[in-house]
N, C-alpha and C positions, 0 to 999 in steps of 0.2 A: 355636749359633744366639745363645745368650744374649751371649757375648760380640761377635758381630757386632754387634748391637743396641746394646749398650754403646757399642761402638766408634764407630758411626754418630750417636747421640744425643749422644756427647760431642763429635764434630767439629761437629753442628749448633749445639750449646749454645756452644763454643768461638766457632765463627764468628761467630754472629748477635751474642752480646753483645760478641765481639772489636770487630765492624764498629762497634757505638754508642760502645764505648770510644775506639776511636781517632776515630772521627767529633768526638766531644766533645772529646778532647785536641788534635786539628787545631783545631778551632774556638778552644779555649783559647788556643794558640799563636799563632793568627793574630791574635784580639785582643790579646797581650799583646805582640807583635812590634808591631803598630801604634801601640800606646801607648807602645811605646819610642822608635818613629819621632816620633810626635807630640810627644813630650817634648824629644825632642833639636832637634825644628822650633822648638818655643817658645824652648827655651832659645837657640838661635842667633838667635831675632829679638829676644830681649831684649840679648844681646850687642851687635846692631846699635843697638838704641835706644841702649842706654849710651853707645856709640862716638859718635853722634848728637848726644846730650844733652851730652856733654863738649866734642864741638867748637862748639854753638851758645853755651855758655856761656862758653869762654874765649877769650880776647885773643890769647891765646899756647899754641902745642902743647906739651907737656911730654914730653920724651921721655922721662922714667922713667915717667911714668902708662902711656905706650903699651907700653913692655917689660914692663910690669906685668900690662897689661890682655890681652896676648898669653900670656904665661906661665901666668896664672890660668885662662884662658878657652879654651886650645888655640886662640887664632886668629893668623891672620896678616894684617897691615894695611898696605895700601899705600896713601899719600897722594901726592897731585900739586896744585901750582898751575896750573891749567890745562894744560900740557904738561911743565912742569919737575917732576920726582919729589923729594920731601922725603927727605933722606938722614938717618937716626938708627941709632944703635950697636944691636948685638944684631940686626942683618938675617940674615936666614935665605938660606944662597947659592941657594936656589931660588926666592925672593920675585921678583924680576924676571921670571922666565921664567912664574912661575904668575900673576903679577898681570897679564902681557899677554896671556895665555892667556884669563882670566875677562873682560879687557876686551874681547878679540877676539870671544869668545862673545855677549857682552852687545850689541856691534854687529850681528853677523850673525844672530843670533837674534830680539832684540829690538827691532832697529835704535836701541838706546841709545848716545849719544855721550857719553861721560864729559868731555868738553873743551866741552860745551855750557854754558851759563849755566842753572840752574834756574830753571825757571817760577814759584816762589814765592820768597819772602826767610823764610817762616817753615817750611816743610815741605821736607825733601829731594826730589829726584827719584830713584827707585830701583827697580831690576829685582831680584830673586833667583832663582836657579836652582841646578841641580845640574852641577857640573863635572867631567867626566870627562877625566884627563891620563895622561899615562904613569907618574905618580907615586902615582896614586890616585883615589878619589874625594873630591870634596869639596864642600861647601854655600857657594855664592858669592853675594856680593852688591856691586853696582856702583851706586854713586851719586854726584849732585852737591849739595854744600850750601853754602850762603853762607857766607863767612868774613870778616867785615869789609866792606869796597867789594869784595872780589875772590869767588873760590868755590874750593872744592876738589874733586878727583875723589877718591873714597875707593872703596877696593876689599876686601873683608872676605872671608876664606877661612877654612873650618874644615874639617879633615879628618874622613872620616865612618867612620874605621877603628875607633876606641873603639864607635861606632853597631853596625858591622858586627858587631864581635867578640861584642858583647853580644848582638845577635839571633841570632848563631851558637850561644853558649852556650846560648840559651833553645831553640834547635831540636833540638841535640844534647840536650841535658837531657830535652826532650818523648820525643825517640825513645828515650833509655834509660828514661824511666818506662814508655812505652809497652810495648818489650820486657818489662821485668819483669812487670809488669802482666799481660801476655798469657801469660807462662809461668806465673804463679799461676793465671791463670784456666784453663788447659789442666789444672793440676792441680786446681784446684777442681771443675771441670767433670766430669773421670773421677771424683773423689769422689763428688760431688752426684749423678751420674747413678746410680754404682754404689749409691748410700744409696736413691734413689728406687727403683730397678729392685729391691731387695732384697725386697721383699716380692711382687713378681711372680716372682723367681726362687723364692722359698720356696713359692709356691703351685704352679708348676712342678713344681718336687720334689716336694712332698707330692703333687701328683697323680698323679705318675709313680709314688710310692709306692703310692699309694691302688690304683691301676689292677693295678700287679704284685703285691700282697698280696690284692686281691680275685680275682683271678685264681686264685692259688694255693690260696684258700680254697674256690673253687667247683671247681678240678679235682678235690679229693679226694672229695666225695661224689658228682659224677658218676662218678668211676672206679668206683667202689663200686656204683654204679645200674647203669652198664654191664657190669660184672663179673657183677653178680648177674642181671641179664636174659639174659646169656648163657647163666648157669649154669642158667636155669631150663627152658630150652630142651633142654640135654643131662641134665639130672638129673631123678629121679622125683617123682612129684606131692608125695610127702612131704616131700622136700629142697626143692621150689619153696616151700612155706610158711613156710620158714625165709628163702629167699632175698628172698620178697616182704615179709617184716617189715624186712628190712635197707633193702630200696628204701624203705619207707614211712617208715623212720627217717632215712633220708639225706633226703628230700623235706621231712620236717618242719625238718630242719636249714638246708636249701635256703630252706625259707619262712622262717626266722627270719632267717637273712642277709641275705635280701633286704629283709624289713622293716628290718633295721638300717641297710642300705645307702640306702634311701629315707630314713629319717630324715636321716640324715649329707647327703644330696644336698640334700634340704630348709634343712638348716642353711648349708649352703654357697651356697645360693641365695639366702639371705634371706627365704624364706616361710614360715619358722616366725613364728607370731604367739601371742599372749598373751590369753588372756581372764581380767583380773583380776577377783579375787573376794576376800571375805573367808575366811582360814583361821586356825583355831586349832592353833598347833604341836602343843599336848597331843592333840588329838582326832586329828590325822594320825599322832603318833607311834604312837598305840595301835590305831589301825586299819592302820598297816602290820604291827604286829606280830602281828595276828590274821590277817592274810593269810598270811602267811608260816609260821603256827605249825604247820599240819598238815605243812607240807615240811621243817621244822626236826626236828620230831618221829620222820619218817622216817629221817632221817641220822642219827638219835641225837645232837641236836646242843639244848643249851639257849638259849632265847631269852629274854633280859632286857629289860627296859626299864628306862631310869635317867634321870628328870628332874629338873630343878632344882626347890626349892621356892621358888617364886615365881609371881608374876601374870605369864603370857605376855602380850605385846603380841598384837593381829590381825595377820596377816600380809596386806597386799597383793599378790596374786601368782595364778599360775595354778593351781590346785590339781592339777589332772592333770598337767602337768608337773613339778611337783615330786613327786608322785607318782611317775612316770615313772624321776626319777632316784633316788628312793630305793630304788625296786623294782633298779635298777642294782648299787647299793652292797651291798642286802641279799642279792641273787641270787649277787653274786659272793663276800661274805663266808660265806654256805653251802657255796658251790662249794669255796673254799680252805680251810676248816674241817675238819681232821681228826675222824672219828666221836668223840664223847664231848667234842667242845670246846663253846666257848660262842661265841655272836654276843651284842652288847650293842646296843640300840637305845636312842639319850638324846636329850635337847635341852636347851638351856640360853638364857641370854641373858646379852651382854655389851655394852658399850656402847650401839652403834646397830645391832646384827646379832643374829639369832636363828641360833642354829647347832644343825644336825644331825649326830647322830655315828652311826657304824655302825663297830662296833669285833669285830674276830672275835680267834681264838686260834690262828690258823695259824702259817707261819713268817713270815710279815711280809715288808715290802717293802725291798730293800737301797737304801741311800741313792743308789746311781747310777741306779735306777730309777724315783725316786719322782715324775719329773717326765715319764718315758718312759712310765709305765702309763696315761697319757691320751692317748699317741698312738694313732692308728689301726692296728689289726691288731697291735697289740704285746701280746706274753704273756712273763712270767717264763720262764728256761729250765726250770724247775720244772714248768710247765703247758702246755708244748709239746703234750703228748698228749691234752692234756683238749679234748674234742669238744662240750662245753655251752657253751664261750665261745670267740668269736669275735676279742676284742680290740676290739670296736668300742663295747659299752656305755658305759665311762669316758670315751670323747670324746664320745658324745651326753651323758651327764649334764654334762661338763664346758660343753657348748654350751648347755644349759639353763641352767645356773648365771650363764653371762655374759649369757644372754637377760634374767636378774632382775637384771643388775648384781652378781652375788654372786661368790664364788668357791668352787672344789672344790679340795682338796689333800689330802695323806695324809700320816701321820707315825705314828711308831711310838709303840704301845700300851704302856700301863703292863702290866708283866708277860710281854711278849713280844706277837707278833701286829702287826696293823695298824689304823690308825683313820684312817676316811676320815671328810673334815668338809665338811657344806655350810652355806656361811655366808651368808645373806640378810639385806639391809638392810630395816629396817622404819620 
């Protein structure tokens, strides 16, 4: 399902952005090729004006100048006095044929006769057009211009092959750039969509694990309750009391598990709220120690307090939520500390944080489990048979820390054991 959604979103992202990219590249190509053609057209007009200026300003036609002008500007120039062609060296073998074709097109398309005297003495009469020949495409201009007491028929041609080659290179370069860009776009879309969907996939995975683990935890007490209820029917009255105690015990476990699941559901749904109030860290630690003093004594575990000798700042936090988190930490510490061991509750200030620590003298938490212990329903191998803890409490405590923009983590305690640290900003 995830792979299918990722593929579909990748296609949608790549196609939509690809179409935009192609449209922009195509528009840029059209603009560029248009500018190229416009520039070649302007250059051709400049060449024409240069030839006319020369003819108007000279009393004789310099063959060397004509040859040089043709070579430098890629022109083919044909001159005639009325119907008599002017012959000069450097003639292109196709000159006569191309010149005749240009004059014929000028006559047939525009009604322009190069043998007719120009209408004014100052400006030439001229038509310019595109000429298609068996030898290629040309820009053409046919004109008549006064020359002394007579006039000249002037035909100027310029091959458009260099212009077309440049336009073709621009088009091919655009296609190549679009192709490369589309390849990178597809790769980027796949990576981007994968990165975007990663939280969704992680949430789906955690939800699946959550449901599986919750089902497992619920199955155990329900099996005990079902078996005990069946035994009551078959057993004696004296046996029924023992089975009823088991049912009651498992019902308590189910009640605790349900409460923890509701807490996590509230955290996931974002419905948890905080009621900020002023909390004194010292008073909070002392109150928590007094609350668990009796339970620690029953388990023959010493419960100590260690506080930094300093003036503690007042915390603006939800006192009940913080007590809830510390209750989880202390309850876990008492549960995993052997008889005769010790649990220490402490607090200190460092930089802009107030730190609450709960340290036990148990077996500690292996490095590979230091993050996993905060996963839902996670319990170390040594505690799999423990029925008092479901592996939810630490997940709830970390949610509370995050709700206060704080942190909850575990580290090795001096002398062995584990030390859980709740850091809250003030």
